[in-house]
C-alpha positions as CSV (number, residue, x, y, z in Angstrom):
1,M,-11.7,10.6,10.9
2,S,-13.6,9.2,7.9
3,T,-16.5,10.7,6.1
4,Q,-19.4,8.6,4.8
5,T,-19.7,8.9,1.0
6,H,-22.5,7.7,-1.2
7,P,-21.8,5.7,-4.3
8,Q,-22.4,7.2,-7.7
9,V,-25.1,5.8,-10.1
10,G,-22.7,3.5,-11.9
11,Q,-21.1,2.2,-8.7
12,H,-24.6,1.5,-7.3
13,L,-25.5,-0.4,-10.4
14,A,-22.3,-2.4,-10.3
15,R,-22.6,-3.2,-6.6
16,T,-26.1,-4.4,-7.1
17,R,-25.2,-6.5,-10.1
18,W,-22.3,-8.3,-8.4
19,G,-23.6,-8.1,-4.8
20,T,-21.0,-6.0,-3.1
21,H,-22.9,-3.3,-1.4
22,E,-21.6,-4.3,2.0
23,S,-17.9,-4.5,1.1
24,G,-18.2,-1.4,-1.1
25,A,-19.7,0.6,1.7
26,A,-16.9,-0.6,4.0
27,F,-14.3,0.7,1.5
28,D,-16.2,4.0,1.1
29,R,-15.8,4.7,4.8
30,K,-12.0,4.7,4.4
31,K,-12.2,7.8,2.1
32,T,-11.6,11.2,3.4
33,P,-12.3,14.7,1.8
34,Y,-8.7,15.7,2.7
35,L,-5.2,14.4,2.9
36,T,-4.4,12.5,6.1
37,E,-0.9,12.9,7.6
38,R,-0.1,9.5,6.2
39,A,-1.2,10.6,2.7
40,Q,0.8,13.8,3.0
41,E,4.0,11.9,3.9
42,F,3.4,9.4,1.2
43,I,3.1,12.1,-1.5
44,A,6.2,13.9,-0.4
45,Q,8.2,10.7,-1.1
46,Q,6.9,10.2,-4.7
47,A,8.7,11.0,-7.9
48,K,6.0,9.9,-10.3
49,C,2.2,9.9,-10.6
50,V,-0.4,9.3,-13.2
51,I,-2.9,12.0,-13.8
52,A,-6.3,11.7,-15.5
53,G,-8.3,14.5,-17.0
54,L,-10.2,15.7,-20.1
55,T,-8.8,17.1,-23.4
56,P,-10.4,20.1,-25.2
57,H,-12.4,17.5,-27.2
58,N,-13.9,16.1,-24.0
59,E,-11.8,12.9,-24.5
60,L,-10.5,11.2,-21.3
61,D,-6.7,11.2,-21.2
62,G,-4.1,9.7,-18.9
63,V,-0.5,10.9,-18.5
64,L,2.4,9.5,-16.6
65,M,4.2,12.3,-14.9
66,L,7.8,11.9,-13.6
67,G,10.0,14.2,-11.5
68,Q,11.8,14.2,-8.2
69,P,10.3,13.9,-4.7
70,G,8.3,17.1,-4.1
71,F,7.2,17.7,-7.6
72,V,3.8,17.2,-6.2
73,Q,3.8,19.5,-3.2
74,V,1.3,19.3,-0.4
75,L,0.4,22.8,0.8
76,D,-2.1,21.7,3.4
77,E,-4.5,18.9,4.0
78,S,-6.8,20.3,1.3
79,T,-4.4,21.6,-1.3
80,C,-1.8,20.1,-3.7
81,L,0.5,21.9,-6.1
82,L,1.7,19.9,-9.2
83,H,4.9,21.2,-10.7
84,L,4.9,20.0,-14.3
85,E,8.3,20.7,-15.7
86,N,7.7,19.2,-19.1
87,Q,4.1,19.4,-19.9
88,D,4.1,18.6,-23.6
89,R,2.3,15.2,-23.1
90,A,-0.2,16.8,-20.8
91,S,-0.9,19.8,-23.1
92,G,-4.4,18.6,-24.0
93,I,-5.4,18.3,-20.3
94,L,-3.8,21.7,-19.5
95,Q,-5.7,23.4,-22.4
96,R,-9.0,22.0,-21.1
97,L,-8.1,23.2,-17.6
98,H,-7.3,26.7,-18.9
99,H,-10.6,26.9,-20.7
100,A,-12.6,25.6,-17.7
101,L,-11.0,28.1,-15.3
102,S,-11.6,31.0,-17.8
103,T,-15.2,30.2,-18.2
104,G,-16.0,29.4,-14.5
105,Q,-16.4,25.7,-15.0
106,I,-15.4,23.0,-12.6
107,A,-12.4,21.0,-13.8
108,W,-11.5,17.7,-12.2
109,L,-8.2,15.8,-12.0
110,G,-7.5,12.4,-10.8
111,L,-4.0,11.6,-9.3
112,F,-2.6,8.2,-8.6
113,F,0.6,7.5,-6.6
114,M,2.2,4.1,-6.1
115,C,5.1,2.6,-4.3
116,H,5.8,-0.9,-5.6
117,P,8.2,-2.0,-2.8
118,T,5.7,-1.3,0.0
119,R,2.6,-2.0,-2.2
120,E,1.0,1.2,-1.2
121,R,-1.4,3.0,-3.7
122,L,-2.9,6.4,-3.1
123,C,-5.8,7.9,-5.1
124,V,-6.4,11.7,-4.9
125,Q,-9.4,13.3,-6.7
126,G,-9.9,17.1,-6.8
127,T,-10.8,20.2,-8.6
128,V,-8.3,22.7,-10.1
129,E,-8.2,26.1,-8.6
130,T,-5.5,27.9,-10.5
131,L,-2.8,27.4,-13.2
132,S,0.4,29.4,-13.2
133,S,3.6,29.5,-15.3
134,G,7.1,29.7,-13.9
135,S,8.8,33.0,-14.5
136,S,12.2,31.5,-15.5
137,S,11.2,28.0,-16.7
138,P,8.6,26.3,-18.9
139,S,7.1,24.6,-15.8
140,I,3.4,25.0,-15.0
141,A,2.0,24.7,-11.5
142,V,-1.5,23.2,-11.0
143,R,-3.2,24.1,-7.8
144,L,-5.6,21.3,-6.8
145,H,-8.3,21.4,-4.2
146,V,-8.6,17.9,-2.7
147,R,-12.2,16.5,-2.7
148,E,-11.4,12.9,-1.9
149,A,-8.4,10.7,-1.0
150,F,-7.9,7.1,-0.1
151,F,-5.4,4.3,0.0
152,H,-6.2,1.1,-2.0
153,C,-5.6,-2.4,-0.6
154,S,-2.0,-3.4,-1.0
155,K,-2.5,-7.0,-2.0
156,Y,-1.8,-8.5,-5.5
157,I,0.7,-5.8,-6.5
158,R,3.8,-6.8,-8.5
159,T,6.8,-5.4,-6.6
160,R,9.7,-6.1,-8.9
161,V,9.2,-4.2,-12.2
162,A,12.0,-4.0,-14.8
163,G,13.5,-0.6,-15.1
164,L,11.6,0.7,-12.1
165,T,12.7,-1.3,-9.1
166,V,15.1,-3.8,-10.8
167,P,17.4,-3.5,-13.8
168,G,15.8,-3.5,-17.3
169,L,16.8,-4.1,-20.8
170,P,20.1,-3.0,-22.4
171,S,19.9,0.5,-23.8
172,S,20.0,-0.7,-27.4
173,Q,16.9,-2.7,-26.9
174,Q,15.2,0.2,-25.1
175,S,15.8,2.5,-28.1
176,E,14.6,-0.1,-30.6
177,S,11.4,-0.6,-28.6
178,R,10.7,3.2,-28.4
179,Q,11.3,3.8,-32.1
180,D,8.9,1.0,-33.1
181,L,6.1,2.6,-31.2
182,L,6.8,6.1,-32.4
183,E,6.4,4.9,-36.0
184,G,2.9,3.5,-35.3
185,S,-0.5,4.9,-36.1
186,Q,-1.9,7.4,-33.6
187,R,-5.6,6.7,-34.2
188,A,-5.5,3.0,-34.1
189,L,-3.5,0.1,-32.8
190,S,-0.6,-1.1,-34.9
191,E,1.2,-4.4,-34.8
192,E,4.0,-2.6,-32.9
193,H,1.5,-1.4,-30.3
194,C,0.0,-4.9,-29.9
195,R,3.4,-6.4,-29.5
196,F,4.3,-3.9,-26.9
197,L,1.0,-4.4,-25.0
198,N,1.4,-8.2,-25.0
199,Q,4.7,-7.8,-23.1
200,Q,3.7,-5.5,-20.3
201,V,2.8,-6.4,-16.7
202,L,1.0,-3.4,-15.4
203,C,-1.2,-0.5,-16.6
204,F,-3.2,2.4,-15.1
205,L,-7.0,2.5,-15.9
206,C,-8.4,6.1,-16.1
207,T,-12.1,6.6,-15.9
208,M,-14.6,9.4,-15.1
209,N,-18.2,9.6,-13.9
210,Q,-21.0,11.7,-15.4
211,E,-20.0,14.7,-13.3
212,G,-16.5,14.7,-14.9
213,R,-14.8,13.4,-11.7
214,C,-11.7,11.6,-13.0
215,A,-10.1,8.6,-11.3
216,V,-7.1,6.3,-11.8
217,N,-6.8,2.7,-10.8
218,H,-3.9,0.2,-11.1
219,R,-4.2,-3.1,-12.9
220,G,-1.5,-5.8,-13.4
221,G,-0.7,-9.4,-14.2
222,A,1.7,-11.6,-16.0
223,P,2.8,-10.6,-19.5
224,G,-0.2,-11.1,-21.8
225,F,-2.8,-10.0,-19.3
226,L,-3.7,-7.3,-21.7
227,T,-5.3,-8.7,-24.9
228,P,-5.1,-6.4,-27.9
229,F,-6.7,-6.9,-31.3
230,L,-5.8,-5.1,-34.5
231,P,-8.3,-2.9,-36.3
232,S,-11.1,-4.5,-38.2
233,K,-14.2,-3.4,-40.1
234,A,-16.3,-3.6,-36.9
235,T,-13.6,-1.9,-34.7
236,P,-11.6,0.5,-36.9
237,G,-9.3,1.5,-34.1
238,G,-8.8,-2.0,-32.6
239,V,-9.8,-3.3,-29.2
240,I,-8.0,-4.0,-25.9
241,L,-9.5,-6.4,-23.4
242,L,-8.5,-5.9,-19.7
243,P,-9.5,-8.6,-17.1
244,D,-11.2,-7.4,-13.9
245,Y,-10.8,-9.6,-10.9
246,A,-12.5,-9.7,-7.5
247,G,-11.4,-6.8,-5.3
248,N,-12.8,-4.5,-2.6
249,G,-16.3,-4.3,-4.2
250,A,-16.2,-0.5,-4.5
251,F,-16.4,-0.7,-8.3
252,E,-15.2,2.9,-8.9
253,A,-13.7,2.2,-12.3
254,I,-16.4,-0.2,-13.4
255,G,-19.1,2.1,-12.2
256,N,-17.6,5.1,-14.0
257,I,-17.5,3.0,-17.3
258,L,-21.2,2.1,-16.8
259,E,-22.0,5.8,-16.5
260,T,-19.9,7.4,-19.2
261,K,-18.7,4.5,-21.4
262,Q,-15.2,6.1,-21.6
263,A,-11.8,4.9,-20.4
264,A,-8.1,5.4,-21.0
265,L,-5.1,3.1,-20.3
266,V,-1.6,4.3,-19.5
267,V,0.7,1.4,-20.1
268,P,4.4,2.1,-19.2
269,N,7.5,0.2,-20.0
270,Y,10.0,1.7,-17.5
271,A,13.0,-0.2,-18.9
272,A,12.4,1.3,-22.3
273,Q,11.3,4.7,-20.9
274,V,8.2,4.8,-22.9
275,A,4.4,4.6,-22.2
276,L,1.3,4.3,-24.3
277,S,-1.8,6.2,-23.5
278,I,-4.8,4.6,-25.2
279,S,-8.3,6.0,-25.0
280,G,-11.7,5.3,-26.4
281,A,-15.2,3.9,-25.8
282,A,-15.4,1.3,-23.1
283,C,-17.9,-1.3,-21.9
284,V,-18.0,-4.2,-19.4
285,V,-18.6,-7.7,-20.6
286,E,-19.0,-11.1,-19.0
287,P,-16.3,-13.7,-19.6
288,K,-18.9,-16.1,-21.0
289,D,-19.6,-13.6,-23.7
290,V,-16.1,-13.6,-25.3
291,H,-14.3,-16.2,-27.3
292,V,-12.8,-19.1,-25.4
293,A,-9.3,-18.2,-26.5
294,V,-9.7,-14.8,-24.7
295,T,-11.1,-16.4,-21.5
296,Q,-8.0,-18.6,-21.3
297,R,-6.0,-15.4,-21.0
298,C,-8.3,-14.0,-18.4
299,I,-8.6,-17.0,-16.0
300,G,-10.3,-16.0,-12.8
301,A,-11.6,-12.7,-14.1
302,E,-15.1,-11.9,-13.0
303,R,-15.5,-9.2,-15.7
304,I,-13.7,-8.0,-18.8
305,I,-13.3,-4.3,-19.7
306,A,-13.4,-3.9,-23.5
307,L,-11.8,-0.7,-24.8
308,A,-12.6,0.3,-28.4
309,V,-9.5,2.3,-29.4
310,Q,-10.0,5.8,-30.7
311,R,-6.7,7.5,-29.9
312,V,-3.1,6.3,-29.2
313,E,-0.5,8.6,-27.8
314,V,3.2,7.8,-27.1
315,Q,5.1,9.3,-24.2
316,S,8.8,8.9,-24.0
317,G,11.9,10.8,-22.9
318,D,14.8,10.6,-20.5
319,W,13.3,9.2,-17.3
320,S,16.7,8.2,-15.9
321,A,16.8,10.6,-12.9
322,T,13.3,9.5,-11.7
323,L,14.0,5.8,-12.2
324,D,17.4,6.0,-10.5
325,Y,15.6,7.4,-7.5
326,E,13.0,4.7,-7.6
327,C,15.5,1.9,-7.9
328,A,17.6,3.2,-5.0
329,R,14.5,3.7,-2.9
330,A,13.3,0.2,-3.6
331,A,16.7,-1.3,-2.7
332,S,16.7,0.7,0.6
333,I,13.2,-0.4,1.5
334,W,13.9,-4.1,0.8
335,T,17.2,-3.9,2.7
336,N,15.5,-2.3,5.7
337,T,12.7,-4.8,5.5
338,H,15.1,-7.8,5.4
339,A,17.1,-6.3,8.3
340,A,13.9,-5.9,10.4
341,S,12.8,-9.5,9.6
342,T,16.2,-10.8,10.6
343,C,16.1,-8.9,13.9
344,V,12.7,-10.3,14.7
345,L,13.8,-13.9,13.9
346,K,16.8,-13.5,16.2
């Protein structure tokens, strides 16, 4: 069963501008206001997700959460429970949720789950009903009422990611990479931040619409697909350019940016067990309106998202247990897929 949804203002503007009303509407019909059985089974297998929400200062934030399968628990088709064991990095989002619940406001969260070996990506958007602390541990449980859920198209996804599904860098290089980032400025891009961004192959784009509904989308490419610029007089926090290619025509992220002019990027390096969360003011520009040197790094892009950096947060820790699970799962999936293919060929 699918439920017809209507595009938001920003989505309507984007679909009109780029002529995708038909394909966008087709994608909307795949969305459901609940978790299907397939979505419930998919979430049960996940050991990581990206969450998007607001901070107490109404700034959009994105956080990479890692755990073990079941740390996001599906209670029923309309309810999820997020068990956040180490919530330090998400403290701003949690503070905002506490305030919203205590004052009777609606608080949205966006969740994004991804399995690289199978190329499946699931988006869940919902409102927070309750927050509760564990009696014998520092964990916090976030009870989420699902308002919308949908799988994205599985094409164009990088399946072999260093440190996540295949071996990464030696531990000495991992520590060095982490330390360089921790010493950088947290209100503007540093040379270390730019060097890090130039080396990455994927990121998660967090946006929200004018109602406060938060969403997370995946973006990826070859190293260098993100184009960072150091701070200048015109842009004191620096700028990051993110190419946007032809897709399903839904324009959720682009539409949200047109509405609120905010965005956040979560850029992980799983091998180094570190991620940058970078937020600020965002806009959408045409490739013809940027310098030719930039367009050469964004070949084929139909649009470019420009993020004027206002805040940089570093997330790091011991992610070994989660990554060990992910690597073992990837090896199992690929082995089973190869065995199935061999059987068919015989």
